[in-house]
C-alpha positions in Angstrom: 172.0 99.1 120.1 172.8 97.8 116.7 170.8 97.3 113.6 170.0 94.0 113.0 169.3 93.1 109.4 166.5 90.4 108.5 167.4 87.3 107.0 166.9 88.8 103.6 168.7 91.7 104.1 171.5 89.7 105.6 172.2 87.4 102.4 171.9 90.2 100.2 174.6 92.4 102.2 176.9 89.6 102.6 176.6 88.5 98.7 177.3 92.1 98.1 180.2 92.1 100.6 181.9 88.9 98.7 181.2 90.4 95.4 182.9 93.9 95.9 186.2 91.8 96.2 185.5 90.1 93.2 183.9 92.4 90.9 186.5 93.6 87.7 184.5 96.7 87.0 186.0 99.5 89.1 182.8 101.7 88.6 180.7 98.8 89.6 183.1 97.7 92.6 182.8 101.1 94.1 179.1 101.1 93.8 178.8 97.9 95.9 181.2 99.6 98.3 178.7 102.3 99.1 175.9 99.7 99.0 177.7 97.7 101.4 179.7 100.0 103.9 178.0 102.9 106.1 179.7 106.0 105.0 181.6 106.1 108.4 182.2 102.2 108.3 185.4 100.8 109.6 187.4 97.6 108.9 189.8 96.4 111.2 192.2 93.7 110.2 192.9 92.3 113.6 195.8 90.3 112.6 197.9 92.1 110.0 200.1 90.3 107.6 203.6 88.5 109.1 205.7 91.6 107.6 203.7 94.1 109.5 204.0 92.2 112.9 207.7 91.3 112.1 208.2 95.0 111.6 206.6 96.1 114.7 208.3 93.4 116.6 211.9 94.7 115.2 211.2 98.1 117.2 209.8 96.3 120.3 206.1 97.3 119.4 203.0 95.1 119.7 201.8 94.9 115.9 199.2 97.4 115.5 195.8 96.4 114.1 195.2 97.7 110.7 192.2 100.0 110.1 190.3 101.2 107.0 187.4 103.8 107.5 185.1 105.4 104.9 184.2 104.9 101.3 187.5 106.5 99.5 189.7 104.3 101.8 187.6 101.3 101.1 187.7 102.1 97.4 191.6 102.0 97.7 191.8 98.9 99.7 189.3 96.7 97.6 191.0 98.2 94.5 194.4 96.8 95.7 193.0 93.4 96.8 191.3 92.9 93.5 194.9 93.5 91.7 196.9 91.5 93.9 194.4 88.6 94.3 191.5 88.3 91.9 193.3 89.5 88.8 196.2 87.1 89.1 193.6 84.3 89.3 191.9 84.0 92.6 188.2 84.3 93.9 186.8 85.2 97.3 183.9 83.1 98.1 181.6 82.7 101.3 182.4 79.5 103.2 180.0 79.4 105.9 176.4 80.7 106.6 176.1 84.1 108.7 175.8 83.1 112.4 174.0 85.8 114.6 176.0 86.7 117.8 175.0 88.0 121.0 174.9 92.3 120.7 173.5 92.0 117.2 176.8 91.2 115.6 177.2 88.5 112.9 180.0 86.4 111.7 180.7 84.3 108.6 183.5 82.7 107.1 185.2 82.9 103.6 188.0 81.4 101.2 190.2 82.5 98.5 190.3 80.1 96.0 192.5 79.3 93.1 190.0 79.5 89.9 192.5 77.2 88.0 192.6 74.3 90.5 190.0 75.1 93.1 192.6 75.0 96.1 192.0 77.4 98.9 195.3 79.7 99.2 193.2 81.8 102.1 190.7 82.1 104.7 189.3 84.4 107.1 186.5 85.1 109.4 184.4 88.4 109.7 182.6 89.9 112.6 180.5 92.4 111.4 177.9 95.2 113.2 175.2 97.2 111.6 174.3 101.1 111.2 170.8 101.8 111.2 170.7 102.1 107.4 171.6 98.4 107.3 175.1 98.6 106.1 178.1 97.7 107.7 179.5 99.8 110.5 182.3 97.6 111.7 183.9 94.8 110.4 186.8 92.8 112.5 188.6 90.7 110.0 190.6 87.8 111.0 192.7 86.3 108.2 194.4 83.1 108.4 
């Protein structure tokens, strides 16, 4: 059975989850990653970018989900997302309140907003489960 965070714990965890993507200081970003993710935490990008889906299809292969596991891998993933999106002028924001789902899962939505004009450039849905210590055990991310 998965851990079910209290409302206060859940709010803080999701705030930290969003903050990890926006944090400009690498050391603080990595500290947030360790606060958010279980040591063996896993993120599955369920619907990878079009280029990956097209590349797999070219070889007659169903597109693979992209998987990130462990703090070092999250450091690389979040650092790269910061370089690609936040540095050029975007910010990630939670766009829905968390919703508790059956089986101790929690879902919430987010947007990537242009800081200059406020337009939404991307959005996603997260489906989270939690380790006994309250950090994220699994995250199935749907971007679109």
